[in-house]
All heavy atoms as a GROMACS GRO file, in nm:
protein
  600
    1SER      N    1   0.084  -0.117  -0.001
    1SER     CA    2   0.000   0.000  -0.001
    1SER      C    3   0.088   0.126   0.001
    1SER      O    4   0.208   0.119   0.020
    1SER     CB    5  -0.094  -0.009   0.118
    1SER     OG    6  -0.096   0.101   0.201
    2LEU      N    7   0.025   0.236  -0.016
    2LEU     CA    8   0.098   0.363  -0.023
    2LEU      C    9   0.166   0.395   0.109
    2LEU      O   10   0.278   0.446   0.112
    2LEU     CB   11   0.001   0.475  -0.060
    2LEU     CG   12   0.059   0.612  -0.078
    2LEU    CD1   13   0.160   0.614  -0.190
    2LEU    CD2   14  -0.049   0.714  -0.103
    3LEU      N   15   0.100   0.363   0.220
    3LEU     CA   16   0.159   0.389   0.352
    3LEU      C   17   0.290   0.315   0.370
    3LEU      O   18   0.390   0.372   0.415
    3LEU     CB   19   0.060   0.349   0.463
    3LEU     CG   20   0.114   0.356   0.606
    3LEU    CD1   21   0.142   0.501   0.646
    3LEU    CD2   22   0.018   0.292   0.702
    4TYR      N   23   0.293   0.187   0.333
    4TYR     CA   24   0.413   0.107   0.355
    4TYR      C   25   0.530   0.154   0.268
    4TYR      O   26   0.643   0.159   0.316
    4TYR     CB   27   0.384  -0.042   0.331
    4TYR     CG   28   0.279  -0.094   0.424
    4TYR    CD1   29   0.162  -0.150   0.375
    4TYR    CD2   30   0.297  -0.089   0.561
    4TYR    CE1   31   0.065  -0.199   0.461
    4TYR    CE2   32   0.201  -0.137   0.648
    4TYR     CZ   33   0.084  -0.191   0.597
    4TYR     OH   34  -0.011  -0.238   0.681
    5SER      N   35   0.503   0.187   0.144
    5SER     CA   36   0.613   0.234   0.059
    5SER      C   37   0.666   0.370   0.108
    5SER      O   38   0.787   0.395   0.102
    5SER     CB   39   0.570   0.241  -0.086
    5SER     OG   40   0.463   0.334  -0.102
    6ALA      N   41   0.578   0.455   0.154
    6ALA     CA   42   0.621   0.585   0.207
    6ALA      C   43   0.704   0.568   0.334
    6ALA      O   44   0.806   0.633   0.352
    6ALA     CB   45   0.500   0.674   0.234
    7LEU      N   46   0.658   0.478   0.422
    7LEU     CA   47   0.735   0.456   0.546
    7LEU      C   48   0.866   0.386   0.517
    7LEU      O   49   0.965   0.412   0.587
    7LEU     CB   50   0.651   0.371   0.642
    7LEU     CG   51   0.537   0.446   0.713
    7LEU    CD1   52   0.455   0.351   0.798
    7LEU    CD2   53   0.590   0.559   0.796
    8HIS      N   54   0.867   0.299   0.418
    8HIS     CA   55   0.992   0.232   0.380
    8HIS      C   56   1.095   0.336   0.334
    8HIS      O   57   1.214   0.329   0.370
    8HIS     CB   58   0.967   0.129   0.272
    8HIS     CG   59   1.090   0.057   0.226
    8HIS    ND1   60   1.151  -0.037   0.304
    8HIS    CD2   61   1.162   0.067   0.114
    8HIS    CE1   62   1.257  -0.082   0.241
    8HIS    NE2   63   1.266  -0.019   0.124
    9THR      N   64   1.049   0.431   0.259
    9THR     CA   65   1.140   0.536   0.208
    9THR      C   66   1.175   0.638   0.319
    9THR      O   67   1.293   0.672   0.336
    9THR     CB   68   1.073   0.612   0.090
    9THR    OG1   69   1.038   0.519  -0.009
    9THR    CG2   70   1.165   0.716   0.034
   10GLU      N   71   1.076   0.684   0.394
   10GLU     CA   72   1.097   0.790   0.491
   10GLU      C   73   1.171   0.742   0.617
   10GLU      O   74   1.262   0.808   0.665
   10GLU     CB   75   0.961   0.850   0.529
   10GLU     CG   76   0.970   0.977   0.612
   10GLU     CD   77   1.014   1.098   0.530
   10GLU    OE1   78   0.996   1.099   0.407
   10GLU    OE2   79   1.071   1.188   0.592
   11TRP      N   80   1.126   0.629   0.673
   11TRP     CA   81   1.183   0.581   0.799
   11TRP      C   82   1.280   0.466   0.779
   11TRP      O   83   1.342   0.420   0.875
   11TRP     CB   84   1.072   0.533   0.892
   11TRP     CG   85   0.995   0.646   0.956
   11TRP    CD1   86   1.018   0.780   0.944
   11TRP    CD2   87   0.883   0.633   1.042
   11TRP    NE1   88   0.927   0.850   1.017
   11TRP    CE2   89   0.841   0.762   1.079
   11TRP    CE3   90   0.811   0.525   1.091
   11TRP    CZ2   91   0.735   0.785   1.162
   11TRP    CZ3   92   0.705   0.548   1.175
   11TRP    CH2   93   0.666   0.678   1.211
   12GLY      N   94   1.290   0.412   0.658
   12GLY     CA   95   1.378   0.298   0.632
   12GLY      C   96   1.332   0.170   0.698
   12GLY      O   97   1.413   0.092   0.747
   13LEU      N   98   1.201   0.145   0.699
   13LEU     CA   99   1.146   0.025   0.763
   13LEU      C  100   1.181  -0.099   0.682
   13LEU      O  101   1.182  -0.098   0.561
   13LEU     CB  102   0.994   0.033   0.774
   13LEU     CG  103   0.936   0.141   0.864
   13LEU    CD1  104   0.784   0.126   0.869
   13LEU    CD2  105   0.995   0.137   1.004
   14SER      N  106   1.208  -0.206   0.754
   14SER     CA  107   1.229  -0.336   0.688
   14SER      C  108   1.095  -0.400   0.660
   14SER      O  109   0.991  -0.353   0.706
   14SER     CB  110   1.313  -0.425   0.780
   14SER     OG  111   1.237  -0.461   0.894
   15LYS      N  112   1.097  -0.509   0.584
   15LYS     CA  113   0.973  -0.579   0.554
   15LYS      C  114   0.912  -0.638   0.682
   15LYS      O  115   0.789  -0.646   0.694
   15LYS     CB  116   1.000  -0.693   0.453
   15LYS     CG  117   1.042  -0.642   0.317
   15LYS     CD  118   0.931  -0.566   0.252
   15LYS     CE  119   0.974  -0.520   0.114
   15LYS     NZ  120   0.872  -0.438   0.049
   16ILE      N  121   0.995  -0.677   0.777
   16ILE     CA  122   0.943  -0.730   0.903
   16ILE      C  123   0.870  -0.620   0.981
   16ILE      O  124   0.762  -0.645   1.036
   16ILE     CB  125   1.057  -0.791   0.987
   16ILE    CG1  126   1.112  -0.915   0.917
   16ILE    CG2  127   1.012  -0.823   1.128
   16ILE    CD1  128   1.233  -0.975   0.979
   17GLU      N  129   0.924  -0.501   0.983
   17GLU     CA  130   0.859  -0.389   1.052
   17GLU      C  131   0.729  -0.350   0.982
   17GLU      O  132   0.632  -0.316   1.047
   17GLU     CB  133   0.954  -0.273   1.060
   17GLU     CG  134   1.071  -0.296   1.155
   17GLU     CD  135   1.178  -0.191   1.148
   17GLU    OE1  136   1.200  -0.136   1.037
   17GLU    OE2  137   1.240  -0.164   1.252
   18GLU      N  138   0.728  -0.357   0.849
   18GLU     CA  139   0.603  -0.332   0.777
   18GLU      C  140   0.498  -0.437   0.810
   18GLU      O  141   0.380  -0.404   0.826
   18GLU     CB  142   0.629  -0.328   0.626
   18GLU     CG  143   0.714  -0.210   0.581
   18GLU     CD  144   0.749  -0.218   0.433
   18GLU    OE1  145   0.689  -0.298   0.360
   18GLU    OE2  146   0.838  -0.143   0.391
   19GLY      N  147   0.542  -0.561   0.822
   19GLY     CA  148   0.451  -0.668   0.860
   19GLY      C  149   0.399  -0.653   1.002
   19GLY      O  150   0.283  -0.683   1.031
   20LEU      N  151   0.485  -0.602   1.091
   20LEU     CA  152   0.444  -0.576   1.228
   20LEU      C  153   0.333  -0.470   1.230
   20LEU      O  154   0.234  -0.486   1.303
   20LEU     CB  155   0.563  -0.528   1.309
   20LEU     CG  156   0.539  -0.494   1.454
   20LEU    CD1  157   0.507  -0.620   1.535
   20LEU    CD2  158   0.661  -0.425   1.514
   21LEU      N  159   0.349  -0.367   1.152
   21LEU     CA  160   0.247  -0.262   1.145
   21LEU      C  161   0.116  -0.319   1.093
   21LEU      O  162   0.010  -0.290   1.147
   21LEU     CB  163   0.297  -0.148   1.054
   21LEU     CG  164   0.201  -0.031   1.033
   21LEU    CD1  165   0.161   0.033   1.163
   21LEU    CD2  166   0.264   0.071   0.939
   22ALA      N  167   0.122  -0.401   0.989
   22ALA     CA  168   0.001  -0.463   0.935
   22ALA      C  169  -0.062  -0.554   1.039
   22ALA      O  170  -0.187  -0.559   1.052
   22ALA     CB  171   0.034  -0.541   0.808
   23GLY      N  172   0.018  -0.625   1.116
   23GLY     CA  173  -0.036  -0.711   1.220
   23GLY      C  174  -0.111  -0.635   1.328
   23GLY      O  175  -0.215  -0.678   1.376
   24PHE      N  176  -0.056  -0.522   1.368
   24PHE     CA  177  -0.122  -0.438   1.468
   24PHE      C  178  -0.258  -0.387   1.416
   24PHE      O  179  -0.351  -0.374   1.494
   24PHE     CB  180  -0.034  -0.320   1.507
   24PHE     CG  181   0.055  -0.347   1.625
   24PHE    CD1  182   0.182  -0.399   1.606
   24PHE    CD2  183   0.012  -0.324   1.753
   24PHE    CE1  184   0.265  -0.426   1.713
   24PHE    CE2  185   0.094  -0.350   1.862
   24PHE     CZ  186   0.221  -0.400   1.842
   25ILE      N  187  -0.266  -0.360   1.288
   25ILE     CA  188  -0.394  -0.313   1.232
   25ILE      C  189  -0.500  -0.423   1.246
   25ILE      O  190  -0.613  -0.396   1.287
   25ILE     CB  191  -0.375  -0.272   1.085
   25ILE    CG1  192  -0.292  -0.143   1.079
   25ILE    CG2  193  -0.508  -0.250   1.016
   25ILE    CD1  194  -0.244  -0.104   0.938
   26PHE      N  195  -0.463  -0.548   1.218
   26PHE     CA  196  -0.559  -0.658   1.228
   26PHE      C  197  -0.592  -0.690   1.374
   26PHE      O  198  -0.705  -0.729   1.406
   26PHE     CB  199  -0.508  -0.780   1.155
   26PHE     CG  200  -0.518  -0.765   1.007
   26PHE    CD1  201  -0.404  -0.755   0.929
   26PHE    CD2  202  -0.642  -0.757   0.944
   26PHE    CE1  203  -0.412  -0.738   0.792
   26PHE    CE2  204  -0.652  -0.740   0.807
   26PHE     CZ  205  -0.537  -0.729   0.731
   27ILE      N  206  -0.496  -0.671   1.464
   27ILE     CA  207  -0.527  -0.688   1.607
   27ILE      C  208  -0.629  -0.582   1.649
   27ILE      O  209  -0.722  -0.610   1.727
   27ILE     CB  210  -0.399  -0.678   1.693
   27ILE    CG1  211  -0.312  -0.800   1.669
   27ILE    CG2  212  -0.432  -0.665   1.840
   27ILE    CD1  213  -0.173  -0.790   1.727
   28GLY      N  214  -0.615  -0.461   1.596
   28GLY     CA  215  -0.712  -0.355   1.624
   28GLY      C  216  -0.850  -0.389   1.573
   28GLY      O  217  -0.950  -0.359   1.638
   29PHE      N  218  -0.859  -0.454   1.454
   29PHE     CA  219  -0.989  -0.499   1.404
   29PHE      C  220  -1.055  -0.594   1.502
   29PHE      O  221  -1.173  -0.580   1.534
   29PHE     CB  222  -0.976  -0.571   1.270
   29PHE     CG  223  -0.941  -0.486   1.153
   29PHE    CD1  224  -0.890  -0.542   1.037
   29PHE    CD2  225  -0.963  -0.349   1.153
   29PHE    CE1  226  -0.858  -0.466   0.928
   29PHE    CE2  227  -0.931  -0.271   1.044
   29PHE     CZ  228  -0.881  -0.330   0.930
   30LEU      N  229  -0.977  -0.691   1.549
   30LEU     CA  230  -1.031  -0.791   1.641
   30LEU      C  231  -1.078  -0.729   1.772
   30LEU      O  232  -1.194  -0.750   1.812
   30LEU     CB  233  -0.924  -0.898   1.670
   30LEU     CG  234  -0.961  -1.003   1.773
   30LEU    CD1  235  -1.072  -1.093   1.720
   30LEU    CD2  236  -0.840  -1.084   1.812
   31VAL      N  237  -0.993  -0.652   1.835
   31VAL     CA  238  -1.029  -0.592   1.964
   31VAL      C  239  -1.144  -0.492   1.946
   31VAL      O  240  -1.237  -0.489   2.028
   31VAL     CB  241  -0.904  -0.523   2.027
   31VAL    CG1  242  -0.942  -0.445   2.152
   31VAL    CG2  243  -0.800  -0.628   2.059
   32GLY      N  244  -1.140  -0.413   1.840
   32GLY     CA  245  -1.245  -0.314   1.816
   32GLY      C  246  -1.382  -0.378   1.795
   32GLY      O  247  -1.483  -0.327   1.843
   33ASN      N  248  -1.386  -0.491   1.725
   33ASN     CA  249  -1.514  -0.558   1.705
   33ASN      C  250  -1.570  -0.616   1.834
   33ASN      O  251  -1.688  -0.610   1.861
   33ASN     CB  252  -1.501  -0.668   1.601
   33ASN     CG  253  -1.498  -0.612   1.462
   33ASN    OD1  254  -1.571  -0.518   1.432
   33ASN    ND2  255  -1.416  -0.668   1.377
   34ILE      N  256  -1.480  -0.672   1.916
   34ILE     CA  257  -1.526  -0.730   2.042
   34ILE      C  258  -1.576  -0.619   2.137
   34ILE      O  259  -1.687  -0.629   2.191
   34ILE     CB  260  -1.413  -0.811   2.108
   34ILE    CG1  261  -1.384  -0.936   2.024
   34ILE    CG2  262  -1.447  -0.849   2.250
   34ILE    CD1  263  -1.260  -1.011   2.065
   35VAL      N  264  -1.496  -0.513   2.151
   35VAL     CA  265  -1.534  -0.403   2.240
   35VAL      C  266  -1.657  -0.330   2.184
   35VAL      O  267  -1.750  -0.296   2.259
   35VAL     CB  268  -1.417  -0.307   2.261
   35VAL    CG1  269  -1.459  -0.181   2.335
   35VAL    CG2  270  -1.305  -0.378   2.336
   36GLY      N  271  -1.658  -0.307   2.055
   36GLY     CA  272  -1.772  -0.236   1.994
   36GLY      C  273  -1.901  -0.314   2.007
   36GLY      O  274  -2.008  -0.255   2.031
   37GLY      N  275  -1.895  -0.445   1.993
   37GLY     CA  276  -2.015  -0.527   2.010
   37GLY      C  277  -2.068  -0.521   2.153
   37GLY      O  278  -2.190  -0.508   2.177
   38TYR      N  279  -1.977  -0.529   2.247
   38TYR     CA  280  -2.016  -0.519   2.388
   38TYR      C  281  -2.079  -0.383   2.419
   38TYR      O  282  -2.184  -0.376   2.481
   38TYR     CB  283  -1.895  -0.545   2.478
   38TYR     CG  284  -1.926  -0.522   2.624
   38TYR    CD1  285  -1.997  -0.613   2.699
   38TYR    CD2  286  -1.883  -0.404   2.687
   38TYR    CE1  287  -2.028  -0.590   2.832
   38TYR    CE2  288  -1.911  -0.379   2.820
   38TYR     CZ  289  -1.983  -0.473   2.894
   38TYR     OH  290  -2.013  -0.450   3.024
   39LEU      N  291  -2.011  -0.275   2.376
   39LEU     CA  292  -2.063  -0.142   2.402
   39LEU      C  293  -2.193  -0.116   2.329
   39LEU      O  294  -2.281  -0.048   2.381
   39LEU     CB  295  -1.959  -0.035   2.363
   39LEU     CG  296  -1.833  -0.031   2.452
   39LEU    CD1  297  -1.737   0.076   2.397
   39LEU    CD2  298  -1.867  -0.005   2.595
   40GLY      N  299  -2.208  -0.172   2.210
   40GLY     CA  300  -2.333  -0.158   2.136
   40GLY      C  301  -2.450  -0.220   2.210
   40GLY      O  302  -2.561  -0.167   2.212
   41ASP      N  303  -2.424  -0.335   2.269
   41ASP     CA  304  -2.530  -0.402   2.347
   41ASP      C  305  -2.561  -0.325   2.476
   41ASP      O  306  -2.676  -0.318   2.518
   41ASP     CB  307  -2.487  -0.545   2.385
   41ASP     CG  308  -2.486  -0.638   2.267
   41ASP    OD1  309  -2.549  -0.605   2.162
   41ASP    OD2  310  -2.421  -0.745   2.276
   42ARG      N  311  -2.458  -0.268   2.534
   42ARG     CA  312  -2.475  -0.203   2.662
   42ARG      C  313  -2.531  -0.060   2.651
   42ARG      O  314  -2.618  -0.020   2.724
   42ARG     CB  315  -2.343  -0.200   2.737
   42ARG     CG  316  -2.350  -0.153   2.877
   42ARG     CD  317  -2.224  -0.190   2.950
   42ARG     NE  318  -2.224  -0.136   3.083
   42ARG     CZ  319  -2.268  -0.198   3.190
   42ARG    NH1  320  -2.319  -0.318   3.178
   42ARG    NH2  321  -2.264  -0.140   3.309
   43TRP      N  322  -2.475   0.019   2.557
   43TRP     CA  323  -2.512   0.158   2.545
   43TRP      C  324  -2.607   0.189   2.428
   43TRP      O  325  -2.662   0.297   2.421
   43TRP     CB  326  -2.389   0.245   2.521
   43TRP     CG  327  -2.294   0.255   2.635
   43TRP    CD1  328  -2.314   0.212   2.763
   43TRP    CD2  329  -2.163   0.309   2.630
   43TRP    NE1  330  -2.204   0.238   2.838
   43TRP    CE2  331  -2.107   0.296   2.759
   43TRP    CE3  332  -2.086   0.364   2.530
   43TRP    CZ2  333  -1.981   0.339   2.789
   43TRP    CZ3  334  -1.959   0.407   2.561
   43TRP    CH2  335  -1.907   0.395   2.690
   44GLY      N  336  -2.616   0.099   2.333
   44GLY     CA  337  -2.694   0.125   2.212
   44GLY      C  338  -2.604   0.164   2.097
   44GLY      O  339  -2.489   0.205   2.118
   45ARG      N  340  -2.658   0.151   1.976
   45ARG     CA  341  -2.575   0.175   1.858
   45ARG      C  342  -2.534   0.321   1.839
   45ARG      O  343  -2.422   0.351   1.799
   45ARG     CB  344  -2.653   0.132   1.731
   45ARG     CG  345  -2.643  -0.014   1.708
   45ARG     CD  346  -2.714  -0.049   1.581
   45ARG     NE  347  -2.853  -0.078   1.618
   45ARG     CZ  348  -2.953  -0.094   1.531
   45ARG    NH1  349  -2.929  -0.080   1.403
   45ARG    NH2  350  -3.071  -0.120   1.573
   46ARG      N  351  -2.622   0.413   1.869
   46ARG     CA  352  -2.593   0.557   1.842
   46ARG      C  353  -2.475   0.605   1.926
   46ARG      O  354  -2.380   0.664   1.872
   46ARG     CB  355  -2.715   0.640   1.872
   46ARG     CG  356  -2.696   0.786   1.836
   46ARG     CD  357  -2.826   0.865   1.851
   46ARG     NE  358  -2.817   0.992   1.788
   46ARG     CZ  359  -2.768   1.103   1.848
   46ARG    NH1  360  -2.725   1.096   1.970
   46ARG    NH2  361  -2.762   1.217   1.783
   47LYS      N  362  -2.477   0.580   2.057
   47LYS     CA  363  -2.368   0.626   2.142
   47LYS      C  364  -2.237   0.555   2.107
   47LYS      O  365  -2.130   0.617   2.108
   47LYS     CB  366  -2.401   0.601   2.290
   47LYS     CG  367  -2.508   0.693   2.343
   47LYS     CD  368  -2.533   0.665   2.490
   47LYS     CE  369  -2.645   0.754   2.543
   47LYS     NZ  370  -2.675   0.723   2.684
   48THR      N  371  -2.247   0.427   2.074
   48THR     CA  372  -2.128   0.353   2.038
   48THR      C  373  -2.066   0.404   1.909
   48THR      O  374  -1.943   0.420   1.898
   48THR     CB  375  -2.160   0.203   2.024
   48THR    OG1  376  -2.216   0.159   2.148
   48THR    CG2  377  -2.039   0.122   1.992
   49LEU      N  378  -2.149   0.435   1.810
   49LEU     CA  379  -2.097   0.489   1.685
   49LEU      C  380  -2.037   0.629   1.702
   49LEU      O  381  -1.936   0.663   1.641
   49LEU     CB  382  -2.207   0.492   1.578
   49LEU     CG  383  -2.239   0.356   1.517
   49LEU    CD1  384  -2.361   0.366   1.425
   49LEU    CD2  385  -2.121   0.304   1.438
   50LEU      N  386  -2.100   0.709   1.785
   50LEU     CA  387  -2.042   0.843   1.812
   50LEU      C  388  -1.907   0.831   1.881
   50LEU      O  389  -1.812   0.901   1.846
   50LEU     CB  390  -2.139   0.926   1.897
   50LEU     CG  391  -2.266   0.974   1.826
   50LEU    CD1  392  -2.361   1.038   1.926
   50LEU    CD2  393  -2.229   1.074   1.718
   51LEU      N  394  -1.899   0.740   1.978
   51LEU     CA  395  -1.771   0.720   2.048
   51LEU      C  396  -1.665   0.665   1.953
   51LEU      O  397  -1.552   0.715   1.948
   51LEU     CB  398  -1.789   0.624   2.167
   51LEU     CG  399  -1.661   0.587   2.240
   51LEU    CD1  400  -1.599   0.710   2.308
   51LEU    CD2  401  -1.687   0.476   2.338
   52SER      N  402  -1.700   0.566   1.872
   52SER     CA  403  -1.603   0.507   1.783
   52SER      C  404  -1.558   0.607   1.675
   52SER      O  405  -1.442   0.609   1.636
   52SER     CB  406  -1.656   0.379   1.719
   52SER     OG  407  -1.763   0.406   1.631
   53GLY      N  408  -1.648   0.690   1.629
   53GLY     CA  409  -1.611   0.792   1.533
   53GLY      C  410  -1.515   0.895   1.591
   53GLY      O  411  -1.416   0.936   1.526
   54THR      N  412  -1.540   0.934   1.716
   54THR     CA  413  -1.452   1.029   1.785
   54THR      C  414  -1.314   0.968   1.807
   54THR      O  415  -1.211   1.034   1.783
   54THR     CB  416  -1.514   1.070   1.919
   54THR    OG1  417  -1.643   1.127   1.894
   54THR    CG2  418  -1.429   1.172   1.991
   55VAL      N  419  -1.309   0.844   1.852
   55VAL     CA  420  -1.181   0.777   1.874
   55VAL      C  421  -1.106   0.761   1.743
   55VAL      O  422  -0.986   0.782   1.735
   55VAL     CB  423  -1.204   0.641   1.945
   55VAL    CG1  424  -1.076   0.560   1.948
   55VAL    CG2  425  -1.256   0.662   2.086
   56PHE      N  426  -1.178   0.724   1.636
   56PHE     CA  427  -1.116   0.708   1.505
   56PHE      C  428  -1.050   0.835   1.456
   56PHE      O  429  -0.933   0.835   1.416
   56PHE     CB  430  -1.220   0.659   1.404
   56PHE     CG  431  -1.167   0.653   1.263
   56PHE    CD1  432  -1.093   0.546   1.221
   56PHE    CD2  433  -1.193   0.756   1.173
   56PHE    CE1  434  -1.042   0.540   1.092
   56PHE    CE2  435  -1.143   0.753   1.045
   56PHE     CZ  436  -1.068   0.643   1.005
   57VAL      N  437  -1.124   0.944   1.461
   57VAL     CA  438  -1.070   1.072   1.411
   57VAL      C  439  -0.952   1.118   1.492
   57VAL      O  440  -0.848   1.162   1.440
   57VAL     CB  441  -1.182   1.179   1.408
   57VAL    CG1  442  -1.124   1.318   1.386
   57VAL    CG2  443  -1.284   1.147   1.301
   58THR      N  444  -0.961   1.103   1.624
   58THR     CA  445  -0.852   1.145   1.713
   58THR      C  446  -0.726   1.062   1.689
   58THR      O  447  -0.616   1.115   1.674
   58THR     CB  448  -0.896   1.133   1.860
   58THR    OG1  449  -1.015   1.210   1.879
   58THR    CG2  450  -0.786   1.181   1.953
   59ALA      N  451  -0.741   0.929   1.681
   59ALA     CA  452  -0.625   0.841   1.662
   59ALA      C  453  -0.567   0.858   1.521
   59ALA      O  454  -0.445   0.850   1.504
   59ALA     CB  455  -0.663   0.696   1.688
   60ALA      N  456  -0.651   0.878   1.422
   60ALA     CA  457  -0.602   0.898   1.285
   60ALA      C  458  -0.521   1.027   1.274
   60ALA      O  459  -0.415   1.030   1.212
   60ALA     CB  460  -0.718   0.901   1.187
   61ALA      N  461  -0.569   1.133   1.337
   61ALA     CA  462  -0.497   1.258   1.336
   61ALA      C  463  -0.364   1.245   1.412
   61ALA      O  464  -0.259   1.294   1.369
   61ALA     CB  465  -0.580   1.371   1.395
   62ALA      N  466  -0.367   1.176   1.525
   62ALA     CA  467  -0.245   1.158   1.604
   62ALA      C  468  -0.145   1.070   1.532
   62ALA      O  469  -0.024   1.091   1.542
   62ALA     CB  470  -0.280   1.098   1.740
   63SER      N  471  -0.193   0.971   1.457
   63SER     CA  472  -0.099   0.883   1.384
   63SER      C  473  -0.024   0.956   1.275
   63SER      O  474   0.086   0.916   1.236
   63SER     CB  475  -0.172   0.762   1.328
   63SER     OG  476  -0.255   0.796   1.220
   64ALA      N  477  -0.081   1.065   1.226
   64ALA     CA  478  -0.012   1.145   1.125
   64ALA      C  479   0.116   1.211   1.181
   64ALA      O  480   0.205   1.245   1.106
   64ALA     CB  481  -0.104   1.251   1.068
   65PHE      N  482   0.120   1.226   1.312
   65PHE     CA  483   0.232   1.292   1.377
   65PHE      C  484   0.317   1.194   1.460
   65PHE      O  485   0.389   1.236   1.549
   65PHE     CB  486   0.183   1.407   1.467
   65PHE     CG  487   0.108   1.511   1.391
   65PHE    CD1  488  -0.030   1.517   1.397
   65PHE    CD2  489   0.175   1.602   1.312
   65PHE    CE1  490  -0.100   1.613   1.326
   65PHE    CE2  491   0.106   1.698   1.241
   65PHE     CZ  492  -0.034   1.703   1.247
   66SER      N  493   0.310   1.066   1.429
   66SER     CA  494   0.384   0.966   1.504
   66SER      C  495   0.534   0.984   1.486
   66SER      O  496   0.583   0.991   1.374
   66SER     CB  497   0.347   0.826   1.457
   66SER     OG  498   0.211   0.802   1.481
   67PRO      N  499   0.606   0.987   1.598
   67PRO     CA  500   0.751   1.006   1.588
   67PRO      C  501   0.829   0.880   1.561
   67PRO      O  502   0.943   0.883   1.517
   67PRO     CB  503   0.789   1.065   1.725
   67PRO     CG  504   0.688   1.008   1.817
   67PRO     CD  505   0.560   0.997   1.736
   68ASP      N  506   0.768   0.763   1.591
   68ASP     CA  507   0.841   0.636   1.574
   68ASP      C  508   0.743   0.523   1.539
   68ASP      O  509   0.621   0.542   1.537
   68ASP     CB  510   0.922   0.601   1.698
   68ASP     CG  511   0.838   0.594   1.823
   68ASP    OD1  512   0.714   0.588   1.816
   68ASP    OD2  513   0.896   0.595   1.934
   69LEU      N  514   0.799   0.408   1.513
   69LEU     CA  515   0.720   0.293   1.469
   69LEU      C  516   0.626   0.242   1.576
   69LEU      O  517   0.512   0.209   1.547
   69LEU     CB  518   0.812   0.180   1.422
   69LEU     CG  519   0.742   0.053   1.375
   69LEU    CD1  520   0.658   0.081   1.252
   69LEU    CD2  521   0.842  -0.057   1.349
   70ILE      N  522   0.670   0.235   1.700
   70ILE     CA  523   0.586   0.183   1.807
   70ILE      C  524   0.463   0.269   1.828
   70ILE      O  525   0.351   0.218   1.839
   70ILE     CB  526   0.667   0.170   1.939
   70ILE    CG1  527   0.784   0.075   1.922
   70ILE    CG2  528   0.577   0.125   2.055
   70ILE    CD1  529   0.746  -0.067   1.883
   71THR      N  530   0.481   0.398   1.831
   71THR     CA  531   0.367   0.491   1.845
   71THR      C  532   0.272   0.475   1.725
   71THR      O  533   0.150   0.471   1.744
   71THR     CB  534   0.417   0.637   1.853
   71THR    OG1  535   0.511   0.646   1.959
   71THR    CG2  536   0.304   0.732   1.880
   72LEU      N  537   0.326   0.466   1.607
   72LEU     CA  538   0.242   0.448   1.488
   72LEU      C  539   0.165   0.316   1.496
   72LEU      O  540   0.046   0.315   1.464
   72LEU     CB  541   0.327   0.452   1.361
   72LEU     CG  542   0.250   0.438   1.231
   72LEU    CD1  543   0.153   0.552   1.211
   72LEU    CD2  544   0.347   0.429   1.114
   73CYS      N  545   0.230   0.209   1.537
   73CYS     CA  546   0.162   0.081   1.549
   73CYS      C  547   0.046   0.086   1.647
   73CYS      O  548  -0.064   0.039   1.619
   73CYS     CB  549   0.259  -0.029   1.593
   73CYS     SG  550   0.371  -0.086   1.466
   74LEU      N  551   0.070   0.148   1.763
   74LEU     CA  552  -0.036   0.158   1.864
   74LEU      C  553  -0.152   0.244   1.816
   74LEU      O  554  -0.269   0.210   1.836
   74LEU     CB  555   0.022   0.211   1.994
   74LEU     CG  556   0.120   0.119   2.064
   74LEU    CD1  557   0.181   0.188   2.187
   74LEU    CD2  558   0.053  -0.010   2.104
   75LEU      N  559  -0.121   0.355   1.751
   75LEU     CA  560  -0.230   0.442   1.702
   75LEU      C  561  -0.304   0.378   1.584
   75LEU      O  562  -0.428   0.392   1.576
   75LEU     CB  563  -0.173   0.579   1.664
   75LEU     CG  564  -0.130   0.664   1.781
   75LEU    CD1  565  -0.053   0.787   1.732
   75LEU    CD2  566  -0.250   0.705   1.863
   76ARG      N  567  -0.234   0.307   1.495
   76ARG     CA  568  -0.301   0.240   1.385
   76ARG      C  569  -0.388   0.126   1.435
   76ARG      O  570  -0.486   0.090   1.375
   76ARG     CB  571  -0.201   0.192   1.282
   76ARG     CG  572  -0.128   0.302   1.210
   76ARG     CD  573  -0.219   0.396   1.136
   76ARG     NE  574  -0.287   0.325   1.027
   76ARG     CZ  575  -0.380   0.378   0.950
   76ARG    NH1  576  -0.414   0.504   0.969
   76ARG    NH2  577  -0.438   0.310   0.857
   77MET      N  578  -0.348   0.067   1.551
   77MET     CA  579  -0.431  -0.037   1.609
   77MET      C  580  -0.563   0.022   1.658
   77MET      O  581  -0.669  -0.040   1.644
   77MET     CB  582  -0.357  -0.104   1.727
   77MET     CG  583  -0.430  -0.220   1.787
   77MET     SD  584  -0.336  -0.307   1.910
   77MET     CE  585  -0.331  -0.190   2.042
   78ILE      N  586  -0.559   0.143   1.708
   78ILE     CA  587  -0.682   0.208   1.755
   78ILE      C  588  -0.769   0.251   1.636
   78ILE      O  589  -0.890   0.240   1.640
   78ILE     CB  590  -0.648   0.329   1.842
   78ILE    CG1  591  -0.580   0.282   1.971
   78ILE    CG2  592  -0.771   0.412   1.876
   78ILE    CD1  593  -0.520   0.393   2.053
   79VAL      N  594  -0.704   0.298   1.529
   79VAL     CA  595  -0.779   0.341   1.412
   79VAL      C  596  -0.845   0.220   1.351
   79VAL      O  597  -0.955   0.217   1.314
   79VAL     CB  598  -0.686   0.408   1.308
   79VAL    CG1  599  -0.758   0.430   1.178
   79VAL    CG2  600  -0.636   0.540   1.362
   0.00000   0.00000   0.00000
């Protein structure tokens, strides 16, 4: 993807580090679906969607300013 090629050029990431980033994204999918399902049952869909939208926008904006790979991985997991 465009993100990986840009990070490879800008930060000099290896293929293993690119794979680590992709892995964190899929872990975020798993955790987000489990937590979102629970919160949707508990609070209702509207509040859950508003919360998830707010968290998404905040984490996406913060990931644009990530200083290192670990921070980027954690923020991309939230996104």
